[in-house]
C-alpha positions in Angstrom: -216.6 32.1 17.6 -215.0 31.5 21.0 -213.4 28.3 19.8 -212.0 30.1 16.8 -210.4 32.8 18.9 -209.0 30.3 21.3 -207.4 28.4 18.4 -206.0 31.7 17.0 -204.5 32.6 20.4 -202.9 29.2 20.7 -201.6 29.4 17.1 -200.0 32.8 17.8 -198.5 31.6 21.1 -197.0 28.4 19.5 -195.7 30.3 16.4 -193.9 32.9 18.6 -192.6 30.2 20.9 -191.2 27.6 18.5 -189.5 29.8 15.9 -185.9 30.8 16.7 -185.9 34.5 15.6 -188.3 37.4 15.5 -191.4 36.8 13.4 -192.5 39.8 11.2 -196.0 41.1 11.1 -196.5 40.1 7.5 -195.4 36.6 8.1 -197.7 36.3 11.1 -200.6 37.7 8.9 -199.8 35.2 6.1 -199.9 32.2 8.4 -202.6 33.2 10.9 -204.8 36.0 9.6 -204.7 35.4 5.9 -208.4 36.1 5.2 -208.5 39.3 7.2 -208.5 42.8 5.8 -205.7 45.2 6.7 -207.9 46.9 9.3 -209.2 43.6 10.8 -205.7 42.2 10.9 -204.3 45.2 12.8 -207.2 45.1 15.3 -207.2 41.4 15.9 -203.4 41.1 16.1 -203.1 43.9 18.6 -205.9 42.5 20.7 -204.5 39.0 20.6 -201.0 40.2 21.7 -202.4 42.1 24.6 -204.6 39.2 25.7 -201.6 36.8 25.7 -199.5 39.3 27.7 -202.3 39.7 30.2 -202.2 35.9 30.7 -198.5 36.1 31.5 -197.0 35.3 28.1 -193.7 37.3 27.7 -194.0 38.5 24.1 -190.9 40.4 23.0 -190.5 42.9 20.2 -187.3 43.4 18.3 -185.6 43.3 14.9 -183.5 40.7 13.1 -180.4 42.9 13.0 -179.7 45.5 15.7 -177.5 47.5 13.3 -180.5 48.2 10.9 -184.0 49.5 11.4 -185.7 46.6 9.8 -189.3 45.5 10.3 -190.3 44.9 13.9 -190.8 41.3 14.8 -192.2 39.3 17.7 -191.2 36.2 19.7 -191.7 34.4 23.0 -188.2 33.8 24.5 -187.8 30.2 25.7 -185.5 31.5 28.4 -188.3 33.7 29.8 -191.1 31.1 29.2 -189.3 28.0 30.4 -189.9 26.4 33.8 -187.2 24.9 36.1 -187.3 21.1 36.3 -188.9 21.1 39.8 -192.4 20.6 41.2 -194.3 23.8 40.8 -195.8 25.6 43.7 -199.1 27.4 43.3 -197.5 30.8 43.0 -195.0 29.5 40.3 -197.9 27.9 38.4 -199.9 31.1 38.5 -197.5 33.0 36.2 -197.1 30.5 33.4 -199.9 31.8 31.2 -202.6 30.4 29.1 -200.8 27.4 27.4 -199.5 26.0 30.7 -202.6 26.7 32.8 -204.9 24.6 30.7 -202.5 22.3 28.8 -204.4 19.2 29.8 -207.8 20.8 29.4 -209.6 18.8 26.6 -210.7 21.8 24.5 -207.4 23.6 24.4 -205.3 20.4 24.1 -207.2 19.7 20.9 -206.7 23.3 19.8 -202.9 23.0 20.4 -202.7 19.8 18.3 -204.6 21.6 15.5 -202.4 24.7 15.8 -199.2 22.7 15.2 -200.8 20.9 12.2 -201.9 24.1 10.6 -198.6 26.0 11.2 -196.7 23.1 9.6 -199.0 22.9 6.6 -198.6 26.6 6.1 -194.9 26.3 5.9 -193.8 27.5 9.3 -190.6 26.0 10.6 -192.0 24.5 13.8 -189.8 23.0 16.5 -192.3 21.1 18.6 -189.6 20.3 21.2 -190.1 23.9 22.4 -193.6 22.9 23.6 -191.9 20.9 26.3 -191.4 24.2 28.1 -195.0 24.2 29.1 -195.5 20.5 30.0 -196.5 20.8 33.7 -199.9 19.2 34.4 -202.4 21.8 35.5 -205.9 20.6 34.8 -209.0 22.7 35.0 -211.6 20.3 36.4 -214.3 22.8 37.4 -217.3 22.4 35.0 -217.7 26.2 34.8 -214.2 26.8 33.6 -215.0 26.8 29.9 -217.9 29.2 30.3 -215.8 31.8 32.2 -212.8 31.5 30.0 -214.9 32.0 26.9 -216.8 34.9 28.5 -213.5 36.6 29.3 -212.5 36.4 25.6 -215.8 37.5 24.3 -216.5 40.1 27.0 -219.9 38.4 27.8 -221.6 38.5 31.2 -222.2 35.3 33.1 -225.0 34.4 35.4 -224.4 31.6 38.0 -225.4 30.3 41.4 -222.7 30.7 44.0 -222.2 29.1 47.4 -220.6 31.4 49.9 -217.6 30.4 52.0 -218.4 28.8 55.4 -222.2 28.4 54.8 -224.8 26.6 52.8 -226.4 29.8 51.4 -226.5 30.0 47.6 -227.1 33.3 45.8 -227.6 34.2 42.1 -224.7 36.3 40.7 -224.3 38.2 37.5 -220.7 39.0 36.7 -218.6 40.7 33.9 -215.5 38.4 34.0 -212.1 40.2 33.6 -209.9 37.1 33.9 -209.5 33.5 35.2 -206.5 32.9 37.5 -205.1 30.1 39.6 -204.2 30.8 43.2 -203.0 28.4 45.9 -204.1 25.4 43.8 -207.6 26.6 43.0 -209.2 28.5 40.0 -210.9 31.9 40.5 -212.7 34.3 38.3 -212.1 38.0 38.8 -214.7 40.5 37.6 -217.3 43.1 38.1 -220.4 42.0 40.0 -223.2 43.7 38.2 -225.9 43.4 41.0 -223.5 44.6 43.7 -221.8 47.2 41.5 -218.4 46.2 42.8 -215.3 44.1 42.0 -215.4 40.5 43.2 -213.4 37.3 43.2 -215.2 33.9 42.9 -213.8 30.5 43.4 -215.0 28.3 40.6 -215.4 25.2 42.8 -218.2 27.0 44.6 -220.2 27.6 41.5 -223.4 25.6 41.9 -225.1 24.1 38.8 -224.5 25.5 35.4 -222.9 28.8 34.7 -224.6 30.6 31.7 -223.4 33.3 29.4 -226.1 36.0 29.1 -226.5 38.8 26.6 -224.4 39.8 23.7 -220.6 39.7 23.4 -218.6 42.9 23.8 -221.0 44.5 26.2 -218.3 45.6 28.6 -214.6 46.5 28.6 -212.0 45.4 31.2 -210.8 48.6 33.0 -207.4 49.8 31.9 -204.4 48.7 34.0 -206.3 45.8 35.7 -204.1 43.0 37.0 -206.4 40.2 37.8 -203.7 38.1 39.5 -202.8 40.9 41.8 -206.5 41.4 42.6 -206.9 37.8 43.5 -203.9 37.7 45.7 -204.9 40.9 47.5 -208.4 39.6 48.1 -207.5 36.0 49.0 -204.3 36.7 51.0 -204.5 40.4 52.0 -201.3 41.9 53.4 -201.7 42.9 57.1 -200.6 46.3 58.3 -197.1 46.3 59.6 -195.8 48.7 62.3 -192.3 49.5 63.7 -191.5 48.0 67.1 -188.5 48.3 69.4 -187.7 45.3 71.7 -185.2 44.7 74.4 -183.9 41.1 73.9 -181.6 39.3 76.3 -178.1 38.5 74.7 -178.2 34.9 73.5 -182.0 34.7 73.2 -184.6 35.6 70.6 -182.7 34.3 67.6 -185.7 34.3 65.3 -186.4 37.9 66.2 -182.8 38.8 65.6 -182.8 37.3 62.1 -185.8 39.5 61.1 -184.7 42.6 62.8 -183.8 45.6 60.6 -181.3 46.8 63.2 -179.7 45.4 66.4 -178.0 47.8 68.7 -176.2 47.4 72.0 -177.5 49.4 75.0 -176.0 52.8 75.4 -173.2 53.2 78.0 -174.6 53.2 81.5 -178.0 52.0 80.2 -179.3 48.9 82.1 -181.6 46.1 81.0 -184.7 45.0 82.9 -182.8 42.8 85.3 -179.3 44.3 84.9 -178.0 41.5 82.6 -176.8 41.6 79.0 -179.4 43.1 76.6 -179.7 44.4 73.1 -182.2 46.6 71.3 -183.9 45.2 68.2 -185.8 47.3 65.6 -188.5 45.4 63.6 -191.4 46.1 61.3 -194.1 43.5 61.5 -197.9 43.0 62.1 -198.4 43.7 65.8 -200.6 40.6 66.4 -197.9 38.2 65.1 -195.2 40.0 67.1 -197.2 39.8 70.3 -197.6 36.1 70.1 -193.9 35.6 69.6 -192.9 37.9 72.4 -195.1 36.0 74.8 -193.4 32.8 73.8 -190.0 34.2 74.9 -191.1 34.9 78.4 -188.8 37.2 80.4 -186.1 37.2 77.6 -188.0 39.9 75.6 -189.5 43.2 76.6 -191.4 45.7 74.5 -190.3 49.3 74.5 -192.4 50.6 71.6 -195.2 50.9 70.5 -197.2 51.4 73.7 -200.2 49.6 72.2 -198.1 46.4 71.6 -196.7 46.7 75.2 -200.3 46.9 76.5 -201.4 43.9 74.5 -198.5 41.8 75.9 -199.2 42.9 79.5 -203.0 42.1 79.1 -202.3 38.6 77.7 -199.9 37.9 80.5 -202.5 39.1 83.0 -205.0 36.7 81.5 -202.6 33.8 81.8 -201.9 34.4 85.5 
């Protein structure tokens, strides 16, 4: 069942990508959902579209002629789906979508070949050159990848042993997977930890032994509005709180601080700097801990006016050095 759905998703993606114009619903049904009833087709097609969109595929809706209200059609714009001819960073790779993320993965590579064959046999005008848009190599080498990807599609819970970060401890986990994402060169599953009754992010390379699907498909629903990529990013690289700061910086010094400053002001007429020389006032918004380290590196060329907590931190660290 999971393999059939995977193939259907790949068929739909390839059809919308390789044809030049918008593809109407009836044409899509004829080629990909031929044996489905009206109700089943509507249900599967809507679910498949949303699943591809959730994986980053930019499916557009439109008509063949803007002057007439003809049947709505669908396509994947090559301009939106294409990648620049450069080496991808982890963040760039993360937004490609299902076809790119697992292009070299054996199971889906086979499904892709079969998708092209079936579409051609069904009479679709397929331009296989369009598939070059998703050529970057992003292999999924973790043994548990298949299990979690299928579980996401089926809405099936997964039980697995997991090694925590920074230690040898292994615990048994039971998760309802919401999505599989790539972040900073590694694969993660985002989902609901049933035993801990909370949202969690797991790195697939830390799964010990065999991950197993448990229970029946369709036992849970992914909460509305969930963005698994944003959850992974916020969990793995949380944004630190930023605070406004006002610094006095000697003229000709603190160039890195000046580049990041929101505003640079000369001192008011009659106002003197710490040693009577030339000074300017910089306004920044940054994490205080980062700013304290940089201020100390500038020595007597930078002084803190606000906030008081940042000024105390700098004075305390200077005291520790002396």
